[in-house]
C-alpha positions in Angstrom: 18.4 3.2 32.1 18.9 0.1 30.1 15.8 -1.3 28.5 16.6 -4.8 29.8 15.9 -3.4 33.3 12.2 -4.3 33.0 13.1 -8.0 33.1 15.1 -7.5 36.3 12.5 -5.7 38.3 11.9 -9.0 40.1 12.8 -12.6 39.3 9.1 -13.3 39.0 9.0 -11.4 35.7 10.8 -14.3 34.0 8.1 -16.7 35.2 5.3 -14.4 33.9 7.2 -14.1 30.6 7.1 -17.9 30.3 3.4 -17.9 31.0 2.7 -15.6 28.0 5.4 -16.4 25.5 4.5 -20.0 24.7 4.4 -19.9 20.9 6.7 -22.2 18.9 6.1 -21.2 15.3 9.3 -19.2 15.0 11.3 -22.2 16.3 9.6 -24.4 13.7 10.4 -21.9 10.9 14.1 -21.7 11.9 14.3 -25.5 12.1 12.8 -25.8 8.6 15.3 -23.2 7.3 18.3 -25.1 8.6 17.1 -28.5 7.8 19.8 -30.5 6.0 22.6 -28.2 7.1 23.8 -30.5 9.8 24.5 -29.6 13.4 25.2 -25.9 13.6 27.0 -23.5 15.9 24.4 -20.9 16.8 24.4 -17.5 18.6 21.2 -16.1 20.1 21.5 -12.6 21.5 18.5 -11.6 23.6 18.0 -15.2 24.5 15.8 -14.6 27.5 14.6 -17.7 29.3 15.7 -20.0 26.5 12.4 -20.4 24.6 14.2 -20.6 21.3 17.6 -22.0 22.2 16.5 -25.0 24.3 14.6 -26.8 21.5 17.5 -26.1 19.0 19.9 -27.6 21.5 17.6 -30.6 21.8 17.7 -30.9 18.0 21.5 -31.4 18.3 22.8 -27.8 17.7 25.4 -26.1 19.8 24.2 -22.7 21.0 25.4 -19.6 22.9 22.8 -17.3 24.5 23.5 -13.7 25.3 21.2 -11.6 27.5 21.5 -8.5 29.8 18.8 -9.6 32.2 20.1 -11.7 35.1 16.6 -12.8 36.1 15.8 -14.2 32.6 19.1 -16.0 32.5 18.5 -17.5 36.0 15.2 -19.0 34.8 16.9 -20.3 31.6 19.6 -22.0 33.7 16.9 -23.6 35.9 15.2 -25.0 32.8 18.5 -26.2 31.3 19.3 -28.1 34.5 16.3 -30.3 33.9 17.5 -31.3 30.4 19.5 -34.4 29.5 23.2 -34.0 30.2 24.2 -34.1 26.5 21.8 -31.3 25.7 23.0 -29.2 28.7 26.5 -29.5 27.2 25.4 -27.9 24.0 24.2 -24.7 25.7 26.3 -21.8 27.0 24.8 -18.6 28.5 26.5 -15.2 28.9 25.2 -12.2 30.8 26.1 -9.3 28.6 24.8 -6.1 27.1 24.5 -7.0 23.4 25.1 -3.3 22.5 28.3 -2.9 24.5 30.0 -6.3 24.3 31.9 -7.8 21.4 29.9 -10.9 20.4 31.7 -14.2 20.2 32.7 -15.4 16.7 32.7 -18.3 14.3 29.0 -19.1 14.2 27.0 -20.7 11.5 23.8 -18.9 12.5 22.8 -15.8 14.4 19.2 -15.5 15.6 17.7 -12.1 16.3 14.2 -13.3 17.0 11.2 -12.6 19.1 10.9 -8.9 18.4 14.3 -8.4 20.0 14.8 -5.1 18.2 11.9 -3.7 20.3 14.3 -3.9 23.3 16.5 -1.3 21.6 16.0 2.4 21.8 17.2 3.6 18.4 18.0 2.7 14.8 21.7 3.1 15.6 21.5 0.3 18.2 19.6 -1.9 15.9 22.0 -1.5 13.0 24.9 -2.2 15.5 23.3 -5.7 16.1 23.4 -6.3 12.3 27.1 -5.3 12.3 27.8 -7.5 15.3 26.0 -10.4 13.6 28.2 -10.0 10.5 31.3 -10.1 12.7 30.1 -13.2 14.6 29.3 -15.3 11.6 31.5 -17.4 9.4 31.5 -16.6 5.7 28.4 -18.2 4.3 26.7 -18.1 7.7 23.1 -17.2 8.2 21.2 -14.5 10.0 17.5 -14.8 11.1 15.8 -11.4 11.9 12.2 -11.4 13.0 10.1 -8.4 13.9 6.5 -7.0 13.8 5.8 -5.2 10.6 5.4 -1.4 10.8 6.0 0.9 7.9 5.5 4.7 7.6 4.9 6.7 10.7 4.5 5.4 14.2 1.3 3.4 14.5 -1.5 5.4 16.2 -1.7 2.7 18.9 1.7 3.8 20.1 0.6 7.5 20.4 -2.4 7.0 22.7 -2.2 9.1 25.9 -3.1 7.8 29.4 -2.1 4.9 31.6 -2.9 1.4 30.5 -2.2 -2.1 31.7 1.1 -3.5 30.4 3.8 -6.2 30.8 4.7 -7.8 33.2 1.3 -8.7 34.7 0.3 -12.0 36.2 0.3 -14.4 39.1 3.2 -16.6 40.0 3.1 -20.1 41.4 4.3 -18.9 44.9 1.3 -16.5 45.1 3.3 -13.3 44.1 1.2 -10.9 42.1 2.9 -8.6 39.5 0.9 -5.7 38.0 2.3 -3.2 35.5 1.1 -0.1 33.8 2.5 1.8 30.8 2.1 5.5 29.8 3.3 7.1 26.6 5.2 10.2 27.6 6.7 11.3 24.3 6.7 10.2 20.6 8.1 11.3 17.3 5.7 9.8 14.8 7.8 10.5 11.6 10.8 8.8 13.1 8.8 6.0 14.7 10.2 6.7 18.2 8.3 6.5 21.5 9.2 6.8 25.1 7.2 5.2 27.9 6.9 5.5 31.6 6.4 2.0 33.1 5.3 1.2 36.7 5.5 -2.3 38.1 3.9 -3.3 41.5 4.9 -6.6 43.1 2.7 -7.9 45.9 4.4 -10.7 47.8 2.5 -13.6 49.4 2.8 -12.0 52.8 1.1 -8.8 51.5 4.2 -6.6 51.3 4.5 -4.6 48.1 7.3 -3.1 46.2 6.9 -0.6 43.3 9.4 0.1 40.5 9.2 3.0 38.0 11.4 3.2 34.9 11.5 4.7 31.4 11.9 2.9 28.1 12.3 4.2 24.6 11.5 2.1 21.6 11.9 2.2 17.8 9.7 -0.2 15.9 12.0 -1.1 13.0 10.9 -0.9 9.4 11.4 -3.5 6.7 13.3 -0.9 4.6 15.7 -0.2 7.5 16.5 -3.8 8.0 17.0 -4.5 4.3 19.4 -1.5 4.0 21.4 -2.6 7.1 21.7 -6.1 5.8 22.9 -5.1 2.4 25.3 -2.5 3.8 27.0 -5.0 6.1 27.6 -7.8 3.7 24.5 -9.9 3.6 22.4 -11.3 0.8 18.7 -11.6 1.6 17.7 -15.1 0.6 14.1 -15.0 1.9 11.7 -12.4 3.3 8.6 -13.8 5.0 5.4 -12.1 6.1 4.7 -14.6 8.9 6.2 -17.5 10.8 4.4 -20.0 8.5 6.8 -19.0 5.8 4.3 -17.1 3.6 5.8 -14.4 1.4 6.1 -10.9 2.7 3.7 -8.2 1.4 2.7 -4.7 2.5 -0.2 -6.3 4.5 2.0 -8.8 6.4 2.0 -8.8 10.1 5.7 -9.6 10.4 8.9 -9.0 8.4 11.2 -12.0 8.8 14.6 -11.9 7.0 16.7 -15.0 6.2 20.0 -13.7 5.1 23.4 -15.1 4.3 26.8 -13.5 4.9 28.9 -13.3 1.7 
């Protein structure tokens, strides 16, 4: 089952996502990195509900968003409809599996933000995104890659047995309640792989309930892996940050954020 399925359990998931994902520091970092480069043509795979792409379009850039989750794109389109017409014209959305589809080409910037690599099940899929980004970019174009920082073996928190509360969980404006639970069913600590059973219960305003069960494998990517993939596929790493404030990366950093240029 595709990992994006969790976002299509119910359209209400996109609303709950927007309730929790309200940070803007990554958008601010991206805007600082492209300052002075003019109006860019940007591609954002895993664009979700438009948290990153909408403010970039409002800043004058043209942007294409790709995502495999119809529910997330539906909410993005609803938000885009409320923007000024000139901003709407700068945004295009495509429903597509970023692993299976050929990405559009001739972009100045590709954004792989918001821990999007955590939506992929293996290093092979993650490296394929780097390859696709290289194909999508113009010579001299830039790539932004932003993930949590985990080195060595799989963090112990990913190995904990038992069922625990998880995403998506929350209350929607129409009174629909969404509750989710996650259980680690398998892990390979040296390879930093884990598989989860996820259960989501949707309680509608009329009291009717629907439950969905699905499985998801994740591979928290390491800094060394991303560095190797970038160098292998024709990128020069210009900056490596340890947080979204632009502080230098260290072994104690909470994030590993790459700013790389296609040569």
